[in-house]
C-alpha positions as CSV (number, residue, x, y, z in Angstrom):
1,M,-24.0,25.7,2.0
2,R,-25.0,25.8,5.6
3,G,-27.3,22.8,4.9
4,L,-24.5,20.8,3.3
5,G,-22.3,21.4,6.4
6,A,-25.1,20.3,8.7
7,L,-25.6,17.2,6.6
8,G,-21.9,16.5,6.9
9,F,-21.9,16.7,10.6
10,H,-25.0,14.5,10.8
11,L,-23.2,11.8,8.6
12,I,-20.2,12.0,10.8
13,G,-22.4,11.6,13.9
14,E,-24.0,8.6,12.2
15,A,-20.7,7.1,11.4
16,V,-19.4,7.5,15.0
17,F,-22.6,5.9,16.3
18,W,-22.2,2.9,14.0
19,L,-18.5,2.6,14.9
20,K,-19.3,2.5,18.6
21,S,-22.1,0.0,18.1
22,L,-20.2,-2.4,16.0
23,H,-17.6,-4.9,17.2
24,R,-14.1,-3.7,16.4
25,L,-13.1,-6.9,14.6
26,D,-16.3,-6.9,12.5
27,F,-15.6,-3.2,11.4
28,V,-12.0,-4.0,10.6
29,C,-13.0,-6.9,8.4
30,F,-15.7,-4.8,6.7
31,F,-13.2,-1.9,6.2
32,L,-10.5,-4.1,4.6
33,V,-13.1,-5.7,2.3
34,F,-14.4,-2.2,1.4
35,I,-10.9,-0.9,0.7
36,F,-9.9,-4.0,-1.3
37,G,-13.1,-3.8,-3.4
38,L,-12.5,0.0,-4.0
39,E,-8.9,-0.5,-5.1
40,Y,-10.0,-3.4,-7.3
41,G,-12.7,-1.3,-8.9
42,I,-10.3,1.6,-9.5
43,N,-7.7,-0.7,-11.0
44,K,-10.2,-2.4,-13.2
45,G,-11.5,1.0,-14.3
46,V,-8.0,2.3,-15.0
47,S,-7.0,-0.8,-17.0
48,S,-10.2,-0.6,-19.1
49,I,-9.5,3.1,-19.8
50,N,-5.9,2.1,-20.8
51,C,-7.2,-0.6,-23.2
52,N,-9.4,1.9,-25.0
């Protein structure tokens, strides 16, 4: 469990590093595309489940 927490902190540190190194506009565009793709995938998955 301790290792998992350390891994989580490491990933958070990596995310902060990448956020600081990327341009804000580029990150916002990537974030919007990621969220849109995620919602599309979830909606498509839910609709396919409902069809079955």
